[in-house]
C-alpha positions as CSV (number, residue, x, y, z in Angstrom):
1,M,0.0,0.0,-0.2
2,P,1.4,3.4,-1.2
3,D,2.2,6.2,1.7
4,D,-0.8,8.3,2.0
5,S,0.4,10.9,4.1
6,C,0.0,13.5,1.1
7,V,-4.0,13.2,0.6
8,L,-5.7,15.1,-2.4
9,C,-8.8,16.6,-2.3
10,P,-10.9,16.3,-5.7
11,A,-10.2,19.8,-6.9
12,E,-6.3,18.7,-6.6
13,T,-7.2,16.1,-9.1
14,S,-9.0,18.4,-12.0
15,V,-7.9,18.3,-15.3
16,E,-9.7,20.6,-18.2
17,R,-9.5,20.4,-22.0
18,H,-10.8,22.9,-24.9
19,L,-12.5,22.4,-27.9
20,D,-12.2,25.4,-30.0
21,F,-15.1,25.0,-32.5
22,S,-15.3,28.6,-32.5
23,S,-12.2,29.5,-34.2
24,D,-10.8,25.9,-35.2
25,R,-12.3,25.6,-38.6
26,I,-10.5,22.0,-39.4
27,L,-11.2,20.7,-35.5
28,R,-15.3,21.9,-36.0
29,R,-15.5,19.8,-39.4
30,H,-13.9,17.1,-38.1
31,F,-16.4,16.7,-35.2
32,L,-19.4,17.8,-37.8
33,L,-22.2,14.9,-38.2
34,T,-23.2,16.0,-41.8
35,D,-22.8,19.1,-44.1
36,Q,-26.6,19.9,-44.0
37,P,-27.3,22.9,-41.8
38,V,-29.0,21.0,-39.0
39,R,-29.4,21.6,-35.0
40,S,-27.5,19.3,-32.9
41,N,-24.5,18.5,-35.6
42,L,-21.7,17.0,-33.5
43,R,-20.5,13.8,-33.3
44,V,-21.3,12.1,-30.3
45,G,-19.4,9.0,-31.1
46,L,-15.9,11.1,-31.5
47,L,-16.8,13.0,-28.1
48,L,-16.7,9.7,-26.5
49,E,-13.3,9.2,-27.4
50,V,-12.3,12.4,-26.1
51,L,-14.3,12.0,-22.7
52,D,-12.3,8.4,-22.9
53,K,-9.3,9.9,-23.1
54,L,-9.5,12.7,-20.6
55,A,-11.1,10.2,-17.9
56,E,-7.9,8.3,-18.3
57,D,-5.7,11.2,-18.1
58,T,-7.3,12.7,-14.9
59,A,-6.8,9.0,-13.7
60,L,-3.4,8.6,-14.8
61,K,-2.4,12.5,-13.2
62,Y,-3.7,10.6,-9.7
63,V,-2.3,7.2,-9.8
64,H,1.4,8.6,-11.2
65,R,1.9,10.4,-7.7
66,W,2.1,7.0,-6.0
67,Y,3.0,4.7,-8.9
68,P,5.2,6.6,-12.0
69,T,5.2,3.5,-13.9
70,A,1.2,2.6,-13.4
71,R,-1.4,2.8,-16.4
72,V,-4.7,2.9,-16.1
73,V,-7.8,0.9,-18.1
74,T,-11.1,2.0,-18.4
75,A,-13.5,-0.8,-16.5
76,A,-16.8,1.1,-17.7
77,M,-18.4,4.6,-19.2
78,D,-21.3,4.5,-15.7
79,S,-23.8,7.0,-17.4
80,M,-23.8,10.0,-19.2
81,R,-26.8,12.2,-19.6
82,V,-27.0,15.4,-21.8
83,R,-28.8,18.1,-20.3
84,N,-28.9,20.6,-23.3
85,V,-28.7,20.4,-26.9
86,P,-24.7,21.2,-28.2
87,D,-23.7,23.9,-30.9
88,E,-20.8,22.8,-32.9
89,N,-20.1,26.4,-33.4
90,R,-19.4,27.6,-29.8
91,D,-16.2,26.3,-27.8
92,M,-16.6,23.4,-25.5
93,I,-14.9,23.0,-22.3
94,L,-14.5,19.3,-20.8
95,R,-13.7,19.5,-17.2
96,A,-12.8,16.5,-15.2
97,R,-12.1,15.3,-11.6
98,V,-11.8,12.3,-9.8
99,N,-14.8,12.0,-7.5
100,L,-14.3,8.7,-5.6
101,V,-11.5,6.4,-5.0
102,G,-12.3,2.8,-4.2
103,H,-9.7,0.0,-3.6
104,T,-8.0,0.1,-6.9
105,S,-10.6,2.0,-8.9
106,L,-11.4,5.5,-9.2
107,E,-14.5,7.1,-10.6
108,V,-13.8,10.5,-13.0
109,G,-16.7,12.7,-13.3
110,V,-16.5,15.0,-16.5
111,R,-18.5,18.0,-17.1
112,I,-19.1,19.4,-20.4
113,E,-20.0,23.1,-21.1
114,Q,-19.9,25.7,-23.7
115,P,-19.4,29.2,-22.4
116,G,-21.2,32.1,-23.5
117,N,-24.2,34.1,-22.3
118,P,-25.8,31.7,-20.6
119,T,-23.2,29.0,-20.5
120,L,-24.7,25.8,-21.9
121,H,-24.4,22.7,-19.5
122,V,-24.2,20.3,-21.9
123,A,-23.6,16.9,-20.5
124,S,-22.1,15.1,-17.4
125,C,-20.2,11.5,-17.7
126,Y,-18.8,9.4,-15.6
127,F,-16.3,6.7,-15.9
128,T,-14.9,4.2,-13.9
129,M,-10.9,3.3,-14.0
130,V,-8.6,0.7,-12.7
131,A,-5.1,1.3,-11.9
132,R,-2.8,-1.5,-13.2
133,L,0.9,-1.8,-13.0
134,H,3.0,-5.0,-14.7
135,D,6.3,-5.8,-13.0
136,E,8.2,-8.8,-12.3
137,T,5.3,-10.7,-10.5
138,G,3.2,-10.0,-14.0
139,E,0.6,-7.4,-14.2
140,H,-2.1,-6.6,-11.6
141,S,-4.3,-4.2,-9.8
142,V,-2.8,-2.3,-6.9
143,P,-4.4,-0.3,-4.1
144,L,-5.0,3.7,-3.9
145,P,-4.7,6.2,-1.2
146,K,-8.8,7.5,-0.5
147,L,-9.7,11.1,-1.5
148,E,-10.0,13.8,1.0
149,Y,-13.6,15.8,1.1
150,R,-13.1,19.0,2.3
151,N,-16.3,20.4,2.0
152,D,-20.2,19.4,1.3
153,L,-20.0,19.8,-2.5
154,D,-17.3,17.1,-2.8
155,K,-19.1,14.8,-0.3
156,A,-22.4,15.2,-2.1
157,R,-20.7,14.0,-5.4
158,A,-18.7,11.0,-3.4
159,E,-22.4,9.7,-2.3
160,R,-23.5,10.0,-5.6
161,A,-20.5,8.4,-6.9
162,Q,-21.2,5.5,-4.3
163,K,-25.1,5.5,-4.7
164,R,-24.1,4.9,-9.0
165,R,-21.9,1.9,-7.7
166,E,-24.7,0.3,-5.7
167,S,-27.1,1.0,-8.1
168,Y,-25.7,-1.1,-10.7
169,R,-24.8,-4.1,-8.5
170,V,-28.7,-4.4,-7.7
171,N,-29.5,-3.5,-11.4
172,V,-27.2,-6.8,-12.6
173,N,-28.7,-9.1,-9.2
174,A,-32.0,-8.2,-10.3
175,A,-31.4,-9.3,-14.1
176,E,-30.5,-12.7,-13.0
177,E,-33.7,-12.8,-11.3
178,P,-36.8,-14.3,-12.8
179,P,-39.9,-12.3,-14.6
180,T,-41.9,-11.0,-11.8
181,R,-46.1,-11.5,-12.2
182,E,-46.4,-7.8,-13.7
183,E,-43.4,-8.5,-16.1
184,Y,-44.6,-12.3,-17.1
185,A,-47.9,-10.3,-17.8
186,L,-46.3,-8.1,-20.1
187,L,-44.6,-10.6,-22.3
188,R,-47.4,-12.7,-22.5
189,R,-49.5,-9.7,-23.9
190,L,-46.7,-8.7,-26.5
191,H,-46.2,-12.3,-27.5
192,E,-50.4,-12.2,-28.1
193,A,-49.9,-8.9,-30.2
194,Q,-47.4,-10.7,-32.2
195,E,-49.6,-13.7,-33.2
196,R,-52.4,-11.7,-34.4
197,P,-52.8,-11.9,-38.2
198,A,-52.7,-7.8,-39.1
199,A,-50.3,-7.0,-36.3
200,N,-48.0,-4.3,-37.5
201,L,-45.1,-4.3,-35.1
202,L,-41.7,-3.7,-34.9
203,L,-40.1,-6.9,-33.6
204,A,-36.4,-6.3,-31.9
205,S,-35.4,-9.2,-33.8
206,K,-35.5,-7.1,-37.3
207,L,-33.9,-3.9,-35.8
208,M,-30.4,-5.2,-35.8
209,A,-27.4,-3.5,-37.3
210,G,-24.1,-5.3,-37.5
211,G,-20.7,-5.3,-39.1
212,W,-16.7,-6.2,-38.3
213,E,-13.5,-4.4,-38.4
214,R,-10.1,-5.1,-37.8
215,T,-7.8,-3.3,-35.3
216,Y,-4.7,-1.5,-35.9
217,P,-2.0,-0.1,-33.9
218,E,-3.0,3.5,-35.2
219,Q,-6.0,3.0,-32.0
220,E,-3.3,1.6,-29.8
221,N,-3.6,3.3,-26.5
222,V,-1.7,1.2,-23.6
223,P,0.9,-0.9,-25.3
224,E,-0.7,-3.5,-27.6
225,K,-4.0,-2.5,-26.4
226,I,-6.6,-0.8,-28.8
227,F,-8.3,2.2,-27.1
228,G,-11.7,2.0,-25.4
229,G,-12.9,5.4,-26.7
230,Y,-12.7,4.0,-30.2
231,V,-14.7,0.5,-28.9
232,A,-17.4,3.3,-27.2
233,H,-17.4,5.1,-30.4
234,R,-18.2,2.0,-32.9
235,A,-20.8,0.7,-30.5
236,F,-22.7,4.6,-30.5
237,M,-22.6,4.1,-34.0
238,Y,-24.6,1.0,-34.1
239,A,-27.0,1.9,-31.4
240,H,-27.5,5.2,-33.7
241,I,-28.1,3.4,-36.7
242,C,-30.7,0.8,-35.0
243,S,-32.6,3.5,-33.6
244,E,-33.1,5.2,-37.0
245,M,-34.8,1.9,-37.5
246,A,-37.6,3.1,-35.1
247,A,-37.7,6.5,-35.3
248,S,-40.0,8.6,-37.2
249,H,-38.0,11.3,-36.8
250,R,-34.0,12.4,-36.7
251,A,-32.7,10.7,-33.3
252,L,-30.4,12.2,-31.3
253,L,-28.4,11.2,-27.4
254,V,-30.2,11.1,-24.6
255,S,-28.4,9.3,-22.4
256,V,-26.0,6.5,-22.4
257,D,-27.2,4.3,-18.7
258,R,-23.7,2.1,-18.9
259,I,-20.8,0.6,-21.2
260,N,-18.9,-2.2,-19.5
261,F,-15.2,-3.1,-20.9
262,Y,-15.4,-6.9,-20.1
263,Q,-12.3,-7.7,-22.0
264,P,-9.2,-5.8,-23.5
265,V,-8.9,-5.7,-27.5
266,R,-5.9,-6.4,-28.9
267,M,-4.1,-5.3,-32.1
268,G,-5.3,-7.3,-34.9
269,D,-8.6,-8.6,-33.4
270,K,-11.7,-8.3,-35.0
271,L,-14.4,-6.6,-33.6
């Protein structure tokens, strides 16, 4: 266990990143979803890559105080809630900090804003990162010192982070349980509706999109591992294609409940 005599508060873990859309024409075009003048013309999947990298940098800033050669990996993107429609012509500020430290993991929260009058709170998202170290015994997770919460706001953020972890565990356990009486009745009504001759239903089995690609060194992040944000970007892309099959109008991202990273993706793997 590292020496925890130098305890940090959340504010001391802060990392900020700017996307200067208003002045950088090349960057703005890189993030455009389409060349048509539509509202919310921003590539959310590409933004997920930026957010994941920022979460990694923020976690590394904390971990490297005790383990200079350690790395961090993304275990999950816990949630993302979109508060306002982003404007691709306004600058974007991404403010990240560590909210909670577990035994070997950290929760990094990122607030996405667009300055102006008024300041636009675009979204908030949360990542779970795990500290890993490679030494003579192999690769393993490492214990981390806790944060010190010096004000009520920091304590409230830590409590919300803990509740997110507990809520996820409750939902995982609930998914293993058999259907309740109400859920079984709902499933029965849905099956009966499918069997009617004149039924005009959207079936989940027909609302599918898929594809495959091989991973290359240009997507490498940590040694011989593919960048988690790249995988999240691809997941969002297929989710958006599926939503277009069911939506009668243009589909926009409202929230991400959770993205779990169970296994590393290596160079040369097929997704």
